C-alpha positions as CSV (number, residue, x, y, z in Angstrom):
1,M,89.1,84.9,135.2
2,I,89.9,84.5,131.6
3,V,86.5,85.9,130.6
4,Q,87.2,89.0,132.7
5,L,90.5,89.4,131.0
6,I,88.9,89.1,127.5
7,D,86.2,91.6,128.5
8,Y,88.9,94.0,129.8
9,L,90.8,93.8,126.6
10,K,87.7,94.2,124.5
11,E,86.9,97.5,126.3
12,R,90.4,98.7,125.5
13,L,90.7,97.5,121.9
14,R,92.5,100.6,120.6
15,L,95.2,100.2,123.2
16,V,95.6,96.5,122.4
17,I,95.9,97.3,118.7
18,L,98.4,100.1,119.5
19,F,100.6,97.6,121.5
20,C,100.4,95.1,118.6
21,Y,101.7,97.8,116.2
22,I,104.4,98.8,118.6
23,G,105.4,95.1,119.0
24,I,105.6,94.6,115.2
25,A,107.6,97.8,114.8
26,A,110.0,96.6,117.6
27,V,110.5,93.3,115.8
28,V,111.2,95.0,112.5
29,I,113.7,97.4,114.0
30,W,115.4,94.7,115.9
31,S,115.7,92.5,112.8
32,L,117.3,95.4,111.0
33,T,120.1,95.4,113.6
34,I,121.0,91.7,113.1
35,D,124.3,91.1,111.5
36,T,123.7,89.1,108.2
37,H,127.4,88.5,107.5
38,H,127.0,84.8,108.4
39,A,123.6,84.3,106.8
40,H,123.0,80.8,105.3
41,T,121.2,81.9,102.1
42,W,121.2,84.9,99.9
43,V,117.6,85.7,100.8
44,E,118.6,86.3,104.4
45,K,121.2,88.8,103.2
46,A,119.0,90.5,100.5
47,I,115.7,90.9,102.5
48,P,116.3,92.4,106.0
49,V,113.1,91.1,107.6
50,F,112.8,87.9,105.6
51,W,112.1,85.5,108.5
52,G,109.4,87.8,109.9
53,V,107.7,88.0,106.5
54,F,108.2,84.3,106.0
55,G,106.6,83.4,109.4
56,F,103.7,85.7,108.8
57,G,103.1,84.2,105.3
58,A,103.3,80.7,106.8
59,C,100.7,81.6,109.4
60,I,98.3,82.9,106.7
61,V,98.8,79.7,104.7
62,I,98.2,77.5,107.7
63,I,95.0,79.4,108.6
64,F,93.5,79.2,105.1
65,F,94.5,75.5,104.8
66,A,92.8,74.8,108.2
67,R,89.7,76.6,107.2
68,W,89.5,74.8,103.9
69,F,90.2,71.4,105.5
70,G,87.5,72.1,108.1
71,K,85.0,72.9,105.4
72,S,85.9,70.0,103.3
73,G,84.3,67.5,105.6
74,I,86.3,67.2,108.8
75,K,83.7,69.3,110.6
76,I,80.4,67.5,110.7
77,R,77.0,68.0,112.4
78,E,76.8,67.1,116.0
79,D,73.9,64.7,115.4
80,Y,75.9,62.7,112.9
81,Y,75.9,59.5,115.0
82,D,72.2,59.8,115.9
83,K,71.1,59.1,112.4
């Protein structure tokens, strides 16, 4: 069932990308409407979409760290124990 869903989404890739852009735009617009009067830090007041940008940057850092960590030796050959 999941394979059929993935194939269905692959066939409609432009529509999936469009929905992703619409979702990002909705989050940005919604974050602009948040009252920052009670913000904890000056960054929250100064940058309207700070937490969205922060979360996206954190995801990028985690992905690159995981790729580096995987290539540094945590991923080994499948026949490692056979030798």
